[in-house]
N, CA, C, O and the ligand as a Tripos MOL2 file, in Angstrom:
@<TRIPOS>MOLECULE
protein
  305   303    77     0     0
PROTEIN
NO_CHARGES

@<TRIPOS>ATOM
      1 N          11.7930   -5.7580   19.3260 N.3       1 MET1
      2 CA         11.7930   -5.2750   17.8560 C.3       1 MET1
      3 C          12.8800   -4.2900   17.5420 C.2       1 MET1
      4 O          13.0190   -3.2580   18.2000 O.2       1 MET1
      5 N          13.5920   -4.5910   16.6060 N.am      2 SER2
      6 CA         14.4000   -3.5420   16.0830 C.3       2 SER2
      7 C          14.2870   -3.1550   14.6530 C.2       2 SER2
      8 O          15.2740   -3.0580   13.9230 O.2       2 SER2
      9 N          13.0710   -2.9370   14.2660 N.am      3 THR3
     10 CA         12.8070   -2.6780   12.8820 C.3       3 THR3
     11 C          13.2260   -1.1530   12.6340 C.2       3 THR3
     12 O          12.9040   -0.2460   13.4010 O.2       3 THR3
     13 N          13.9110   -0.9970   11.5800 N.am      4 THR4
     14 CA         14.4760    0.3280   11.3590 C.3       4 THR4
     15 C          13.6000    1.2080   10.4670 C.2       4 THR4
     16 O          13.9010    2.3790   10.2330 O.2       4 THR4
     17 N          12.3600    0.5360    9.9090 N.am      5 TRP5
     18 CA         11.2820    1.2170    9.0940 C.3       5 TRP5
     19 C          10.1600    1.2260   10.0310 C.2       5 TRP5
     20 O           9.9970    0.3660   10.8960 O.2       5 TRP5
     21 N           9.3980    2.2190    9.8310 N.am      6 GLN6
     22 CA          8.0260    2.1630   10.3690 C.3       6 GLN6
     23 C           7.0780    1.5650    9.2160 C.2       6 GLN6
     24 O           7.1330    1.8430    8.0180 O.2       6 GLN6
     25 N           6.3330    0.8180    9.7570 N.am      7 ALA7
     26 CA          5.1890    0.2110    9.0000 C.3       7 ALA7
     27 C           4.4920    1.4100    8.4630 C.2       7 ALA7
     28 O           3.9900    2.2300    9.2320 O.2       7 ALA7
     29 N           4.4380    1.5530    7.0510 N.am      8 ALA8
     30 CA          3.7760    2.7700    6.4160 C.3       8 ALA8
     31 C           2.1370    2.6790    6.7710 C.2       8 ALA8
     32 O           1.3950    1.7070    6.9130 O.2       8 ALA8
     33 N           1.9240    3.9940    6.8450 N.am      9 ALA9
     34 CA          0.3420    3.9320    6.7810 C.3       9 ALA9
     35 C          -0.3630    3.5340    5.5650 C.2       9 ALA9
     36 O           0.3030    3.2540    4.5680 O.2       9 ALA9
     37 N          -1.5280    3.4840    5.5410 N.am     10 ASP10
     38 CA         -2.2590    3.1200    4.2700 C.3      10 ASP10
     39 C          -1.7130    3.8620    3.1030 C.2      10 ASP10
     40 O          -1.8570    5.0840    3.0630 O.2      10 ASP10
     41 N          -1.0710    3.2010    2.1070 N.am     11 VAL11
     42 CA         -0.5610    3.7370    0.9830 C.3      11 VAL11
     43 C          -1.7350    4.3700    0.1750 C.2      11 VAL11
     44 O          -1.4820    5.1850   -0.7120 O.2      11 VAL11
     45 N          -2.8370    4.0590    0.4280 N.am     12 ARG12
     46 CA         -3.8680    4.7770   -0.4320 C.3      12 ARG12
     47 C          -4.2080    6.1350    0.0950 C.2      12 ARG12
     48 O          -4.9420    6.8740   -0.5610 O.2      12 ARG12
     49 N          -3.8030    6.4340    1.0340 N.am     13 ALA13
     50 CA         -4.1790    7.6120    1.7770 C.3      13 ALA13
     51 C          -3.5470    8.8870    1.3250 C.2      13 ALA13
     52 O          -3.9390   10.0150    1.6240 O.2      13 ALA13
     53 N          -2.4170    8.5520    0.4910 N.am     14 ARG14
     54 CA         -1.8230    9.7920   -0.1350 C.3      14 ARG14
     55 C          -1.0420    9.4510   -1.3070 C.2      14 ARG14
     56 O          -0.8080    8.3000   -1.6750 O.2      14 ARG14
     57 N          -0.6330   10.5620   -1.8970 N.am     15 VAL15
     58 CA          0.0110   10.2910   -3.2990 C.3      15 VAL15
     59 C           1.4510   10.1090   -2.9680 C.2      15 VAL15
     60 O           2.0520   11.0040   -2.3720 O.2      15 VAL15
     61 N           2.1350    8.8250   -3.3750 N.am     16 LEU16
     62 CA          3.4620    8.5960   -3.0280 C.3      16 LEU16
     63 C           4.3780    9.1130   -4.2480 C.2      16 LEU16
     64 O           4.0290    9.0580   -5.4270 O.2      16 LEU16
     65 N           5.5530    9.6030   -3.8030 N.am     17 ASP17
     66 CA          6.6230    9.8840   -4.6690 C.3      17 ASP17
     67 C           7.3540    8.6750   -5.1420 C.2      17 ASP17
     68 O           8.0440    8.0250   -4.3560 O.2      17 ASP17
     69 N           7.2400    8.3740   -6.2960 N.am     18 LEU18
     70 CA          7.8610    7.0980   -6.7990 C.3      18 LEU18
     71 C           9.3630    7.1200   -6.5480 C.2      18 LEU18
     72 O           9.9220    6.0370   -6.3750 O.2      18 LEU18
     73 N          10.0860    8.2680   -6.5090 N.am     19 VAL19
     74 CA         11.4690    8.3650   -6.3230 C.3      19 VAL19
     75 C          11.7810    7.9940   -4.7970 C.2      19 VAL19
     76 O          12.9100    7.6000   -4.5040 O.2      19 VAL19
     77 N          10.9540    8.0970   -3.9930 N.am     20 ARG20
     78 CA         11.1030    8.0810   -2.5310 C.3      20 ARG20
     79 C          10.4780    6.8530   -1.9330 C.2      20 ARG20
     80 O          10.4200    6.7270   -0.7100 O.2      20 ARG20
     81 N           9.9890    5.9050   -2.7910 N.am     21 LEU21
     82 CA          9.3650    4.8390   -2.2610 C.3      21 LEU21
     83 C          10.3480    3.9530   -1.6030 C.2      21 LEU21
     84 O          11.4820    3.7640   -2.0440 O.2      21 LEU21
     85 N           9.7870    3.3290   -0.3470 N.am     22 THR22
     86 CA         10.6360    2.4060    0.1610 C.3      22 THR22
     87 C          10.3960    1.0200   -0.4910 C.2      22 THR22
     88 O           9.2800    0.9010   -0.9970 O.2      22 THR22
     89 N          11.1410    0.0530   -0.5700 N.am     23 PRO23
     90 CA         10.9420   -1.2080   -0.8830 C.3      23 PRO23
     91 C           9.6370   -1.9630   -0.3710 C.2      23 PRO23
     92 O           9.0740   -2.8070   -1.0690 O.2      23 PRO23
     93 N           9.2210   -1.6170    0.8320 N.am     24 GLU24
     94 CA          8.0360   -1.9490    1.4110 C.3      24 GLU24
     95 C           6.7200   -1.4550    0.6750 C.2      24 GLU24
     96 O           5.7570   -2.1530    0.3600 O.2      24 GLU24
     97 N           6.9090    0.0040    0.4570 N.am     25 GLN25
     98 CA          5.8380    0.4200   -0.3840 C.3      25 GLN25
     99 C           5.7170   -0.0490   -1.8390 C.2      25 GLN25
    100 O           4.6260   -0.1420   -2.4020 O.2      25 GLN25
    101 N           6.7760   -0.3110   -2.3650 N.am     26 GLY26
    102 CA          6.7140   -0.9820   -3.7510 C.3      26 GLY26
    103 C           6.0410   -2.1860   -3.8640 C.2      26 GLY26
    104 O           5.3080   -2.4520   -4.8170 O.2      26 GLY26
    105 N           6.2950   -3.0480   -2.7780 N.am     27 GLN27
    106 CA          5.7720   -4.2530   -2.5710 C.3      27 GLN27
    107 C           4.1250   -4.1810   -2.3420 C.2      27 GLN27
    108 O           3.3400   -5.0480   -2.7260 O.2      27 GLN27
    109 N           3.7930   -3.0280   -1.6740 N.am     28 GLN28
    110 CA          2.3020   -2.7010   -1.4040 C.3      28 GLN28
    111 C           1.7650   -2.4360   -2.7880 C.2      28 GLN28
    112 O           0.7650   -3.0380   -3.1820 O.2      28 GLN28
    113 N           2.4070   -1.5380   -3.5540 N.am     29 LEU29
    114 CA          1.8350   -1.0240   -4.9480 C.3      29 LEU29
    115 C           1.6470   -2.3400   -5.8020 C.2      29 LEU29
    116 O           0.6650   -2.5160   -6.5240 O.2      29 LEU29
    117 N           2.6070   -3.1860   -5.6640 N.am     30 ASN30
    118 CA          2.6120   -4.5100   -6.5770 C.3      30 ASN30
    119 C           1.6720   -5.4690   -6.0140 C.2      30 ASN30
    120 O           1.6520   -6.5910   -6.5190 O.2      30 ASN30
    121 N           0.9310   -5.2140   -5.0980 N.am     31 GLY31
    122 CA         -0.0490   -6.2210   -4.4370 C.3      31 GLY31
    123 C           0.4960   -7.3750   -3.6340 C.2      31 GLY31
    124 O          -0.1610   -8.3850   -3.3830 O.2      31 GLY31
    125 N           1.7290   -7.1660   -3.2510 N.am     32 ARG32
    126 CA          2.3010   -8.3690   -2.5020 C.3      32 ARG32
    127 C           2.2250   -8.0650   -0.9970 C.2      32 ARG32
    128 O           2.4240   -8.9370   -0.1510 O.2      32 ARG32
    129 N           1.9290   -6.7900   -0.7060 N.am     33 ARG33
    130 CA          1.6590   -6.6340    0.6660 C.3      33 ARG33
    131 C           0.3730   -5.7030    0.6740 C.2      33 ARG33
    132 O           0.0810   -4.9150   -0.2260 O.2      33 ARG33
    133 N          -0.4040   -5.9420    1.9360 N.am     34 CYS34
    134 CA         -1.6360   -5.2820    2.1790 C.3      34 CYS34
    135 C          -1.3620   -3.6490    2.1210 C.2      34 CYS34
    136 O          -0.4580   -3.1220    2.7700 O.2      34 CYS34
    137 N          -2.1490   -3.0150    1.3670 N.am     35 ALA35
    138 CA         -1.9310   -1.5750    1.0990 C.3      35 ALA35
    139 C          -2.2450   -0.7530    2.3580 C.2      35 ALA35
    140 O          -1.9160    0.4260    2.4930 O.2      35 ALA35
    141 N          -2.8750   -1.4410    3.2160 N.am     36 ARG36
    142 CA         -3.1500   -0.6840    4.6650 C.3      36 ARG36
    143 C          -2.1350   -1.1210    5.6040 C.2      36 ARG36
    144 O          -1.2680   -0.3560    6.0270 O.2      36 ARG36
    145 N          -2.2200   -2.2290    5.9050 N.am     37 SER37
    146 CA         -1.3450   -2.7720    6.9930 C.3      37 SER37
    147 C           0.0870   -3.2440    6.8780 C.2      37 SER37
    148 O           0.9060   -3.4170    7.7810 O.2      37 SER37
    149 N           0.2250   -3.4300    5.4630 N.am     38 SER38
    150 CA          1.4900   -3.7900    4.9860 C.3      38 SER38
    151 C           2.0080   -5.3560    5.1120 C.2      38 SER38
    152 O           3.1120   -5.7900    4.7840 O.2      38 SER38
    153 N           0.8650   -6.0980    5.6980 N.am     39 ARG39
    154 CA          1.2070   -7.4300    6.0520 C.3      39 ARG39
    155 C           1.0900   -8.1950    4.6600 C.2      39 ARG39
    156 O           0.3280   -7.8550    3.7540 O.2      39 ARG39
    157 N           1.9080   -9.2160    4.6300 N.am     40 THR40
    158 CA          1.8280  -10.3440    3.5160 C.3      40 THR40
    159 C           0.8580  -11.2160    3.7780 C.2      40 THR40
    160 O           0.7790  -11.5710    4.9540 O.2      40 THR40
    161 N           0.0900  -11.6680    3.0130 N.am     41 ASP41
    162 CA         -1.2040  -12.5560    3.2010 C.3      41 ASP41
    163 C          -1.5540  -13.2530    1.9000 C.2      41 ASP41
    164 O          -1.5090  -12.6590    0.8230 O.2      41 ASP41
    165 N          -1.9000  -14.5120    2.0220 N.am     42 ASP42
    166 CA         -2.3510  -15.2280    0.7830 C.3      42 ASP42
    167 C          -3.7440  -14.7680    0.5490 C.2      42 ASP42
    168 O          -4.2380  -15.0770   -0.5350 O.2      42 ASP42
    169 N          -4.5410  -14.0020    1.4820 N.am     43 GLN43
    170 CA         -5.7500  -13.6510    1.1760 C.3      43 GLN43
    171 C          -6.0340  -12.3330    0.6810 C.2      43 GLN43
    172 O          -7.1870  -11.9020    0.6770 O.2      43 GLN43
    173 N          -5.0040  -11.6330    0.2420 N.am     44 LEU44
    174 CA         -5.2990  -10.2630   -0.1030 C.3      44 LEU44
    175 C          -6.1210  -10.1560   -1.2020 C.2      44 LEU44
    176 O          -6.0850  -10.9410   -2.1500 O.2      44 LEU44
    177 N          -6.9620   -9.0800   -1.0950 N.am     45 ARG45
    178 CA         -8.1010   -8.8040   -2.2360 C.3      45 ARG45
    179 C          -8.0010   -7.4120   -2.7620 C.2      45 ARG45
    180 O          -7.4550   -6.4930   -2.1520 O.2      45 ARG45
    181 N          -8.5310   -7.3210   -3.8660 N.am     46 PRO46
    182 CA         -8.3990   -5.8050   -4.2880 C.3      46 PRO46
    183 C          -9.0550   -4.9170   -3.3280 C.2      46 PRO46
    184 O         -10.1020   -5.1530   -2.7260 O.2      46 PRO46
    185 N          -8.2770   -3.8000   -3.2470 N.am     47 GLY47
    186 CA         -8.4970   -2.8210   -2.2220 C.3      47 GLY47
    187 C          -8.4090   -1.3840   -2.7180 C.2      47 GLY47
    188 O          -7.9390   -0.5260   -1.9710 O.2      47 GLY47
    189 N          -8.8490   -1.0710   -3.9710 N.am     48 GLY48
    190 CA         -8.8940    0.1890   -4.5710 C.3      48 GLY48
    191 C          -7.4250    0.5020   -5.1310 C.2      48 GLY48
    192 O          -6.6530   -0.3330   -5.6030 O.2      48 GLY48
    193 N          -7.2020    1.8500   -4.9860 N.am     49 PHE49
    194 CA         -6.1370    2.1700   -5.7850 C.3      49 PHE49
    195 C          -5.1770    3.1410   -4.8430 C.2      49 PHE49
    196 O          -5.6310    3.9200   -4.0050 O.2      49 PHE49
    197 N          -4.0480    2.9920   -5.0750 N.am     50 ALA50
    198 CA         -2.9020    3.8980   -4.6390 C.3      50 ALA50
    199 C          -2.4890    4.7990   -5.7340 C.2      50 ALA50
    200 O          -2.5980    4.3970   -6.8920 O.2      50 ALA50
    201 N          -2.0030    6.0360   -5.4720 N.am     51 TYR51
    202 CA         -1.4540    6.9470   -6.4300 C.3      51 TYR51
    203 C          -0.1660    7.2830   -6.3400 C.2      51 TYR51
    204 O           0.2870    7.5420   -5.2240 O.2      51 TYR51
    205 N           0.5990    7.3390   -7.3960 N.am     52 THR52
    206 CA          1.9490    7.8100   -7.1820 C.3      52 THR52
    207 C           2.3210    8.9300   -8.1070 C.2      52 THR52
    208 O           1.6210    9.1120   -9.1020 O.2      52 THR52
    209 N           3.3970    9.7250   -7.8650 N.am     53 THR53
    210 CA          3.5560   10.7220   -8.7130 C.3      53 THR53
    211 C           5.1140   10.6340   -9.0360 C.2      53 THR53
    212 O           5.8550   10.1210   -8.1970 O.2      53 THR53
    213 N           5.6380   11.1340  -10.2630 N.am     54 GLY54
    214 CA          6.9890   10.9230  -10.4920 C.3      54 GLY54
    215 C           7.2570   11.3720  -11.9620 C.2      54 GLY54
    216 O           6.5670   12.2370  -12.5000 O.2      54 GLY54
    217 N           8.2760   10.7530  -12.5750 N.am     55 THR55
    218 CA          8.4940   11.2240  -13.8730 C.3      55 THR55
    219 C           7.4660   10.7210  -14.9740 C.2      55 THR55
    220 O           7.4290   11.1850  -16.1140 O.2      55 THR55
    221 N           6.6620    9.7460  -14.5130 N.am     56 GLY56
    222 CA          5.7160    9.3220  -15.4390 C.3      56 GLY56
    223 C           4.4990   10.0980  -15.2440 C.2      56 GLY56
    224 O           3.5930    9.8330  -16.0350 O.2      56 GLY56
    225 N           4.2610   11.0390  -14.3310 N.am     57 GLY57
    226 CA          3.1900   11.6220  -14.1380 C.3      57 GLY57
    227 C           2.4500   10.8270  -13.0190 C.2      57 GLY57
    228 O           3.0570    9.9870  -12.3540 O.2      57 GLY57
    229 N           1.0650   11.1170  -12.8110 N.am     58 HIS58
    230 CA          0.4430   10.4480  -11.9620 C.3      58 HIS58
    231 C           0.0020    8.9650  -12.3530 C.2      58 HIS58
    232 O          -0.5440    8.6900  -13.4220 O.2      58 HIS58
    233 N           0.2740    8.1480  -11.4600 N.am     59 LEU59
    234 CA         -0.1580    6.7960  -11.8500 C.3      59 LEU59
    235 C          -1.0250    6.1940  -10.8270 C.2      59 LEU59
    236 O          -0.7210    6.3970   -9.6510 O.2      59 LEU59
    237 N          -2.1220    5.4410  -11.1160 N.am     60 ALA60
    238 CA         -3.0010    4.6610  -10.1550 C.3      60 ALA60
    239 C          -2.6890    3.2240  -10.1790 C.2      60 ALA60
    240 O          -2.7790    2.5000  -11.1710 O.2      60 ALA60
    241 N          -2.2880    2.8500   -8.9210 N.am     61 TRP61
    242 CA         -2.0130    1.1620   -8.7930 C.3      61 TRP61
    243 C          -3.1440    0.4720   -8.2250 C.2      61 TRP61
    244 O          -3.6590    0.9420   -7.2100 O.2      61 TRP61
    245 N          -3.6260   -0.6500   -8.7790 N.am     62 PRO62
    246 CA         -4.5920   -1.4010   -8.0940 C.3      62 PRO62
    247 C          -4.0290   -2.1170   -7.0030 C.2      62 PRO62
    248 O          -3.3180   -3.1060   -7.1820 O.2      62 PRO62
    249 N          -4.3180   -1.6600   -5.8620 N.am     63 VAL63
    250 CA         -3.6580   -2.3990   -4.7870 C.3      63 VAL63
    251 C          -4.4310   -3.4380   -4.1480 C.2      63 VAL63
    252 O          -5.5590   -3.6360   -4.5990 O.2      63 VAL63
    253 N          -3.9730   -4.2320   -3.0480 N.am     64 ARG64
    254 CA         -4.6590   -5.1560   -2.4740 C.3      64 ARG64
    255 C          -4.6310   -4.9500   -0.9520 C.2      64 ARG64
    256 O          -3.7470   -4.2240   -0.4960 O.2      64 ARG64
    257 N          -5.5250   -5.5280   -0.1220 N.am     65 VAL65
    258 CA         -5.6150   -5.4290    1.1700 C.3      65 VAL65
    259 C          -5.9980   -6.8190    1.7310 C.2      65 VAL65
    260 O          -6.3290   -7.7500    0.9960 O.2      65 VAL65
    261 N          -5.9280   -6.9070    3.1660 N.am     66 CYS66
    262 CA         -6.2110   -8.0730    3.7720 C.3      66 CYS66
    263 C          -7.8040   -8.2180    3.7430 C.2      66 CYS66
    264 O          -8.4350   -7.1750    3.5680 O.2      66 CYS66
    265 N          -8.3540   -9.1450    3.8630 N.am     67 PRO67
    266 CA         -9.7840   -9.4400    3.8870 C.3      67 PRO67
    267 C         -10.5490   -8.6110    5.2100 C.2      67 PRO67
    268 O         -11.7010   -8.1810    5.1500 O.2      67 PRO67
    269 N          -9.7740   -8.5070    6.2340 N.am     68 GLY68
    270 CA        -10.2300   -7.9360    7.4520 C.3      68 GLY68
    271 C         -10.4030   -6.4240    7.3270 C.2      68 GLY68
    272 O         -11.1810   -5.8870    8.1150 O.2      68 GLY68
    273 N          -9.7910   -5.7120    6.4620 N.am     69 HIS69
    274 CA        -10.2740   -4.3460    6.2500 C.3      69 HIS69
    275 C         -10.3360   -3.8860    4.8180 C.2      69 HIS69
    276 O          -9.5160   -3.0950    4.3500 O.2      69 HIS69
    277 N         -11.4050   -4.4440    4.0910 N.am     70 MET70
    278 CA        -11.4720   -4.0980    2.6970 C.3      70 MET70
    279 C         -12.0240   -2.8380    2.6220 C.2      70 MET70
    280 O         -11.8680   -2.3400    1.5070 O.2      70 MET70
    281 N         -12.7150   -2.0240    3.5470 N.am     71 ASP71
    282 CA        -13.3470   -0.9650    3.3330 C.3      71 ASP71
    283 C         -12.3540    0.1280    4.1370 C.2      71 ASP71
    284 O         -11.7600   -0.0800    5.1940 O.2      71 ASP71
    285 N         -12.3480    1.2050    3.4260 N.am     72 THR72
    286 CA        -11.2740    2.2070    3.9190 C.3      72 THR72
    287 C         -11.9500    2.8390    5.3850 C.2      72 THR72
    288 O         -11.2770    3.4390    6.2230 O.2      72 THR72
    289 N         -13.0540    2.6370    5.4710 N.am     73 GLU73
    290 CA        -13.8270    3.1840    6.6960 C.3      73 GLU73
    291 C         -13.7300    2.3110    7.6330 C.2      73 GLU73
    292 O         -13.7210    2.7890    8.7670 O.2      73 GLU73
    293 N         -13.6350    0.9030    7.5250 N.am     74 GLY74
    294 CA        -13.9880   -0.0550    8.5090 C.3      74 GLY74
    295 C         -13.0980   -0.0070    9.6130 C.2      74 GLY74
    296 O         -12.0910    0.6990    9.5660 O.2      74 GLY74
    297 N         -13.4110   -0.7630   10.6980 N.am     75 PRO75
    298 CA        -12.5220   -0.9220   11.7680 C.3      75 PRO75
    299 C         -11.4150   -1.8320   11.4030 C.2      75 PRO75
    300 O         -11.5090   -2.6230   10.4640 O.2      75 PRO75
    301 N         -10.2860   -1.7100   12.2060 N.am     76 GLN76
    302 CA         -9.0820   -2.3540   11.9470 C.3      76 GLN76
    303 C          -9.3420   -3.8080   12.1070 C.2      76 GLN76
    304 O          -8.4330   -4.6200   11.9330 O.2      76 GLN76
    305 ZN         -4.0860   -5.5130    6.0330 Zn       77 ZN77
@<TRIPOS>BOND
     1     1     2 1
     2     2     3 1
     3     3     4 2
     4     3     5 am
     5     5     6 1
     6     6     7 1
     7     7     8 2
     8     7     9 am
     9     9    10 1
    10    10    11 1
    11    11    12 2
    12    11    13 am
    13    13    14 1
    14    14    15 1
    15    15    16 2
    16    15    17 am
    17    17    18 1
    18    18    19 1
    19    19    20 2
    20    19    21 am
    21    21    22 1
    22    22    23 1
    23    23    24 2
    24    23    25 am
    25    25    26 1
    26    26    27 1
    27    27    28 2
    28    27    29 am
    29    29    30 1
    30    30    31 1
    31    31    32 2
    32    31    33 am
    33    33    34 1
    34    34    35 1
    35    35    36 2
    36    35    37 am
    37    37    38 1
    38    38    39 1
    39    39    40 2
    40    39    41 am
    41    41    42 1
    42    42    43 1
    43    43    44 2
    44    43    45 am
    45    45    46 1
    46    46    47 1
    47    47    48 2
    48    47    49 am
    49    49    50 1
    50    50    51 1
    51    51    52 2
    52    51    53 am
    53    53    54 1
    54    54    55 1
    55    55    56 2
    56    55    57 am
    57    57    58 1
    58    58    59 1
    59    59    60 2
    60    59    61 am
    61    61    62 1
    62    62    63 1
    63    63    64 2
    64    63    65 am
    65    65    66 1
    66    66    67 1
    67    67    68 2
    68    67    69 am
    69    69    70 1
    70    70    71 1
    71    71    72 2
    72    71    73 am
    73    73    74 1
    74    74    75 1
    75    75    76 2
    76    75    77 am
    77    77    78 1
    78    78    79 1
    79    79    80 2
    80    79    81 am
    81    81    82 1
    82    82    83 1
    83    83    84 2
    84    83    85 am
    85    85    86 1
    86    86    87 1
    87    87    88 2
    88    87    89 am
    89    89    90 1
    90    90    91 1
    91    91    92 2
    92    91    93 am
    93    93    94 1
    94    94    95 1
    95    95    96 2
    96    95    97 am
    97    97    98 1
    98    98    99 1
    99    99   100 2
   100    99   101 am
   101   101   102 1
   102   102   103 1
   103   103   104 2
   104   103   105 am
   105   105   106 1
   106   106   107 1
   107   107   108 2
   108   107   109 am
   109   109   110 1
   110   110   111 1
   111   111   112 2
   112   111   113 am
   113   113   114 1
   114   114   115 1
   115   115   116 2
   116   115   117 am
   117   117   118 1
   118   118   119 1
   119   119   120 2
   120   119   121 am
   121   121   122 1
   122   122   123 1
   123   123   124 2
   124   123   125 am
   125   125   126 1
   126   126   127 1
   127   127   128 2
   128   127   129 am
   129   129   130 1
   130   130   131 1
   131   131   132 2
   132   131   133 am
   133   133   134 1
   134   134   135 1
   135   135   136 2
   136   135   137 am
   137   137   138 1
   138   138   139 1
   139   139   140 2
   140   139   141 am
   141   141   142 1
   142   142   143 1
   143   143   144 2
   144   143   145 am
   145   145   146 1
   146   146   147 1
   147   147   148 2
   148   147   149 am
   149   149   150 1
   150   150   151 1
   151   151   152 2
   152   151   153 am
   153   153   154 1
   154   154   155 1
   155   155   156 2
   156   155   157 am
   157   157   158 1
   158   158   159 1
   159   159   160 2
   160   159   161 am
   161   161   162 1
   162   162   163 1
   163   163   164 2
   164   163   165 am
   165   165   166 1
   166   166   167 1
   167   167   168 2
   168   167   169 am
   169   169   170 1
   170   170   171 1
   171   171   172 2
   172   171   173 am
   173   173   174 1
   174   174   175 1
   175   175   176 2
   176   175   177 am
   177   177   178 1
   178   178   179 1
   179   179   180 2
   180   179   181 am
   181   181   182 1
   182   182   183 1
   183   183   184 2
   184   183   185 am
   185   185   186 1
   186   186   187 1
   187   187   188 2
   188   187   189 am
   189   189   190 1
   190   190   191 1
   191   191   192 2
   192   191   193 am
   193   193   194 1
   194   194   195 1
   195   195   196 2
   196   195   197 am
   197   197   198 1
   198   198   199 1
   199   199   200 2
   200   199   201 am
   201   201   202 1
   202   202   203 1
   203   203   204 2
   204   203   205 am
   205   205   206 1
   206   206   207 1
   207   207   208 2
   208   207   209 am
   209   209   210 1
   210   210   211 1
   211   211   212 2
   212   211   213 am
   213   213   214 1
   214   214   215 1
   215   215   216 2
   216   215   217 am
   217   217   218 1
   218   218   219 1
   219   219   220 2
   220   219   221 am
   221   221   222 1
   222   222   223 1
   223   223   224 2
   224   223   225 am
   225   225   226 1
   226   226   227 1
   227   227   228 2
   228   227   229 am
   229   229   230 1
   230   230   231 1
   231   231   232 2
   232   231   233 am
   233   233   234 1
   234   234   235 1
   235   235   236 2
   236   235   237 am
   237   237   238 1
   238   238   239 1
   239   239   240 2
   240   239   241 am
   241   241   242 1
   242   242   243 1
   243   243   244 2
   244   243   245 am
   245   245   246 1
   246   246   247 1
   247   247   248 2
   248   247   249 am
   249   249   250 1
   250   250   251 1
   251   251   252 2
   252   251   253 am
   253   253   254 1
   254   254   255 1
   255   255   256 2
   256   255   257 am
   257   257   258 1
   258   258   259 1
   259   259   260 2
   260   259   261 am
   261   261   262 1
   262   262   263 1
   263   263   264 2
   264   263   265 am
   265   265   266 1
   266   266   267 1
   267   267   268 2
   268   267   269 am
   269   269   270 1
   270   270   271 1
   271   271   272 2
   272   271   273 am
   273   273   274 1
   274   274   275 1
   275   275   276 2
   276   275   277 am
   277   277   278 1
   278   278   279 1
   279   279   280 2
   280   279   281 am
   281   281   282 1
   282   282   283 1
   283   283   284 2
   284   283   285 am
   285   285   286 1
   286   286   287 1
   287   287   288 2
   288   287   289 am
   289   289   290 1
   290   290   291 1
   291   291   292 2
   292   291   293 am
   293   293   294 1
   294   294   295 1
   295   295   296 2
   296   295   297 am
   297   297   298 1
   298   298   299 1
   299   299   300 2
   300   299   301 am
   301   301   302 1
   302   302   303 1
   303   303   304 2
@<TRIPOS>SUBSTRUCTURE
     1 MET1         2 RESIDUE 1 A MET
     2 SER2         6 RESIDUE 1 A SER
     3 THR3        10 RESIDUE 1 A THR
     4 THR4        14 RESIDUE 1 A THR
     5 TRP5        18 RESIDUE 1 A TRP
     6 GLN6        22 RESIDUE 1 A GLN
     7 ALA7        26 RESIDUE 1 A ALA
     8 ALA8        30 RESIDUE 1 A ALA
     9 ALA9        34 RESIDUE 1 A ALA
    10 ASP10       38 RESIDUE 1 A ASP
    11 VAL11       42 RESIDUE 1 A VAL
    12 ARG12       46 RESIDUE 1 A ARG
    13 ALA13       50 RESIDUE 1 A ALA
    14 ARG14       54 RESIDUE 1 A ARG
    15 VAL15       58 RESIDUE 1 A VAL
    16 LEU16       62 RESIDUE 1 A LEU
    17 ASP17       66 RESIDUE 1 A ASP
    18 LEU18       70 RESIDUE 1 A LEU
    19 VAL19       74 RESIDUE 1 A VAL
    20 ARG20       78 RESIDUE 1 A ARG
    21 LEU21       82 RESIDUE 1 A LEU
    22 THR22       86 RESIDUE 1 A THR
    23 PRO23       90 RESIDUE 1 A PRO
    24 GLU24       94 RESIDUE 1 A GLU
    25 GLN25       98 RESIDUE 1 A GLN
    26 GLY26      102 RESIDUE 1 A GLY
    27 GLN27      106 RESIDUE 1 A GLN
    28 GLN28      110 RESIDUE 1 A GLN
    29 LEU29      114 RESIDUE 1 A LEU
    30 ASN30      118 RESIDUE 1 A ASN
    31 GLY31      122 RESIDUE 1 A GLY
    32 ARG32      126 RESIDUE 1 A ARG
    33 ARG33      130 RESIDUE 1 A ARG
    34 CYS34      134 RESIDUE 1 A CYS
    35 ALA35      138 RESIDUE 1 A ALA
    36 ARG36      142 RESIDUE 1 A ARG
    37 SER37      146 RESIDUE 1 A SER
    38 SER38      150 RESIDUE 1 A SER
    39 ARG39      154 RESIDUE 1 A ARG
    40 THR40      158 RESIDUE 1 A THR
    41 ASP41      162 RESIDUE 1 A ASP
    42 ASP42      166 RESIDUE 1 A ASP
    43 GLN43      170 RESIDUE 1 A GLN
    44 LEU44      174 RESIDUE 1 A LEU
    45 ARG45      178 RESIDUE 1 A ARG
    46 PRO46      182 RESIDUE 1 A PRO
    47 GLY47      186 RESIDUE 1 A GLY
    48 GLY48      190 RESIDUE 1 A GLY
    49 PHE49      194 RESIDUE 1 A PHE
    50 ALA50      198 RESIDUE 1 A ALA
    51 TYR51      202 RESIDUE 1 A TYR
    52 THR52      206 RESIDUE 1 A THR
    53 THR53      210 RESIDUE 1 A THR
    54 GLY54      214 RESIDUE 1 A GLY
    55 THR55      218 RESIDUE 1 A THR
    56 GLY56      222 RESIDUE 1 A GLY
    57 GLY57      226 RESIDUE 1 A GLY
    58 HIS58      230 RESIDUE 1 A HIS
    59 LEU59      234 RESIDUE 1 A LEU
    60 ALA60      238 RESIDUE 1 A ALA
    61 TRP61      242 RESIDUE 1 A TRP
    62 PRO62      246 RESIDUE 1 A PRO
    63 VAL63      250 RESIDUE 1 A VAL
    64 ARG64      254 RESIDUE 1 A ARG
    65 VAL65      258 RESIDUE 1 A VAL
    66 CYS66      262 RESIDUE 1 A CYS
    67 PRO67      266 RESIDUE 1 A PRO
    68 GLY68      270 RESIDUE 1 A GLY
    69 HIS69      274 RESIDUE 1 A HIS
    70 MET70      278 RESIDUE 1 A MET
    71 ASP71      282 RESIDUE 1 A ASP
    72 THR72      286 RESIDUE 1 A THR
    73 GLU73      290 RESIDUE 1 A GLU
    74 GLY74      294 RESIDUE 1 A GLY
    75 PRO75      298 RESIDUE 1 A PRO
    76 GLN76      302 RESIDUE 1 A GLN
    77 ZN77       305 GROUP 0 **** ****
């Protein structure tokens, strides 16, 4: 493996700075990747909200997660 980026932690767990978003995090906010594991999956489901801060103030993004961990407290 030679990934240059770390898989982000659950983007819902903290407020992200829009200016410093990685492309991957942007995809998570747009529901194209799981907000928790960052996997791409056809079965992503609504998984709560992630929050960002930036020039527009605080924004809430309805993010999606894999079916396997819909609950924030659930096992991986
Ligand atoms: Zn996932």
